[in-house]
N, C-alpha and C positions, 0 to 999 in steps of 0.2 A: 812710526808712520800710519797712515788712517788707510783702515781695512771698510771694505764699501760694503754695507750690511744687503744681503740679500732680502730681496720682499717676500715677505710675510704671503705663504700660499694659503688661500682662503679656500674653506670647502662649504659647499653649500649646508644649509642646515636641516638634519632629518626630519621631520615632524610624524612622531607615530600619533595615533587615535586608538585611546583607550576606553571603548566605549563596552555596554553589553553587547551589543551585536556582535562585535570581534572576539569578544573574553570567553563568550558562553556557548558550549557547542551543544545542542538537544539530541536526543535519539529520534533515528531518521521514521518518521512516521508518516501518513495517509493522514487525510482530512477527519477520517471518523476516528485515529489514532491521536491525531491532535486534540480531539475534543474529551477522547476518555481518558489523555493525561491530565488534561487541563483539571476534569472531573475530580482526579485522584489527589493533585498538587491543594486543589479548595477543601477535598475533606482533610489529608495531613493539616492542614493550614486552621481547620476549626479547631480539631483538635486542642489547639494549642491557646488557651484563652486570654493568654494577656499579650496578643502581639502588639509591637508597635507600632506607630501610625505608618510611617515607610511600609511596611509590607502589609498589613490590612488595606491600603489603598492599591497596590496591586493586585491584590486579590481579588480586591472588587473590579479593575479592569480585567484581568483574566477570563472572570463570570460573563462581565459583557462580552467580550471578543467569542468569547464559547459561544454564547447565545447567537451573536451575530452569524457565526460558521453554521451554528444549526438551521438557523431561519435560511442564507442560504444552500445548503445542502438541501430543504426541502424544497427547493423550487422548482427542482427539476432535480429526474436520475442521475449524476455523471456516471458513468461506466467504471472511471477510475477510482471511484469510491464503493463499488462492490465489496461485500465481503467474500473471502475465499468461501467460506462454504455454498452462500449465493450464488456465486458463477457457478463455481461445481455443480451444484443443483439445475441450474439453465443447459449448461453442457449437457447433463446425464438426459435431461427431458428434451430437448430438440433432435438430440445426436439418434436417442431412442424412436424417435418419432418418424425419423425419416428411415430407419431399418425397421420399424413396425410396417409404414404405408410400403417400403419394395417388399418385403414379406409377403403382405396382403396381394400385392398384385403375382409374386412368382407363385405363389399355390394353385393360381389357374394359368403356371405357363404352356400348359397342354391344350388350353381352347383358347388365347390370344397370343399374340406376336407380340403385345407389350408388356402382359405377361411373363414371356421367354426374355426379354431384355432386362426387366427386373430381375431377374434370377440369375444372370449374369453380372449384374453391379453386385447382389448380394454375396454371390461367391466369389466374388473377384475382392470387394471391400469389405466386407464383413464375413470372412469366413470363419471369424471367432466370433462371432454373434454378438450378443450386448456384453462382454466381458471387461469392455471400458469401462463402466460404471464403475466396477470393482477396485479402479486402480486409484494408485498413487495420484496428487493433480499433476505432478511433473509428467508423469508415465501416462495419464492418461491425454494430457495434451498432446505429445507425442503420438500419442495413437490416432488422436482425431486429425491430426497434421498431415501425417501420414496420407491415413484414408481419402482427404480433401485433393493431397497432391496426386494423389491415384485418380481420382475421379479427373481431374481435369486434364492429367497428363494422357490418359486412352481413353479420351473419348468419349466418357459416359456422363456428360451433361445432359446429351442428346437424350440419351435412355429416360434419365431421370424427368428431360422435360417432357417427354412421351407420356407418362402416368403422370403427370401434372403434378408432379413433387417438387418443380424447382423453387418455387417457393420457401418451402424448406429446407431446401439446399441453400438458397439465398441466406434466411435466417441462420442456419448453422456457422455459413461463413463468419456473420458478424458476432454471434453470442462466441464464436469458438478465437475471434480477437481478441475480444474482452477477454474472455477466461485466461489467454496467455499473461496478457498487462497486467491483469490480478493478482495471479501464480507467480509473474517476476519470470516469466519462461521468453517475453516479449516485452517492448516497448513502452511504458506507463502511458494508459487512455489520456489526455487532457483533458482535466474541469475545468469549469465555467472559470470566467477571469474575477469573475463577484468571489465563488469559492475558495480559489487561491490569495487573493486580496485577503480576502477574513482569514485566511490561514495564514498568511504569511503576517498580519497586526497579533495573531494569538500568541506563535512563537515568541516574537518581540517583548510580550508581555511576561511571555514565560521566562525569556534570559533575563529579563529586568529581574524579574522574581528573584532568578539565584544569587545576582548579585546583592541584591538589598540584604536577602537572606546570610549570605556572607560576610558583609557588612557590620551582621552584628557578634561574631566572633571576635574575641579577645584571648590573646597569649596566653595569660597571667587567668582565666576563668575556664577551666576544662567543660563547665556544665553546659559554655554558651555555645562552644564546640557540638558536644553532644545534642542541643537543642536545633543548630544548623542543619545537622545530620536528618533529624527527623523532619524537618521540615523541605528537603530534597530529595527524601527517600524516594519517595515516587516518581521521582526525575531520573536518578541512580540507575533503580532495579525496574526500570521502565522495559517490559518486553513486548514483543508486538501484539493485537489481539485479535488477530486475524488468525483461525484456526485452519488445521490441514489434515489431510488424511495419515501424513506423515506421526503427525504428533497423536492424534488417536489412534495409530498402533503400538504404543507407548515408544517412543524414542526420546533421548537423551534431551531435557530443557536446556538451551541456550544461559550462557553464566553469564549475569545482569551485565550490564555497559556502565562502564566508567560514564564521568560528564564530559570529559577530554580524551585526545588524544587515539579513538576507536576509528577506524576507517570507516563504520558505520552509525556515523555520525553525520550531521550537516552544523 
């Protein structure tokens, strides 16, 4: 008896893409961090006097992309590229300036109504004086955020405007927004399109570098693995170059990040 054959089921072909872009994960950095990382990679490669042409070629491309990113950054001070140290200095300076102006007027509260208003603001917003400048960055951001909310919510803006300090208050708001982005308590401040594009190009070159270095490894030659490890060491052990008050106070340094499998990678 003839048994009818069941038609073969056809399945769509799964096409997978294996490129340097989706095989390598880099440490997460801002634009200045990417420049520092690239420089470290270039230094590691320079220590190897017998680099194959494929690696030398991508090192030259990394250097070209790094310079392009540096030039893009030099065209304008994108807020998101400030270091924590610089953003903290600006927050301290502007916050302290507002307090100085208020205290100057408050010192003549017995003579002028504006002085009395300024004293009310000092007593309500700055009862702890200038203590915020000695706080850790996250704590300082929270302290200034609270002060700004108090000013807005309790109708103190008019009192500040009465002594001509409204421009300083507006500057503090701007400085504070950038400070939050730099220290990571708020969203990242957008960089210029040119900076973003040059940073992406540099990251692509760094990924390609890792792939080409790994291609040098031979299973039966342990020395090739040691060589590759030395060449990618700056990427494997990268730590953020952003300084922080917490680190200055002697807190433990985070462990080095691996090349893949970490939530702190891109």
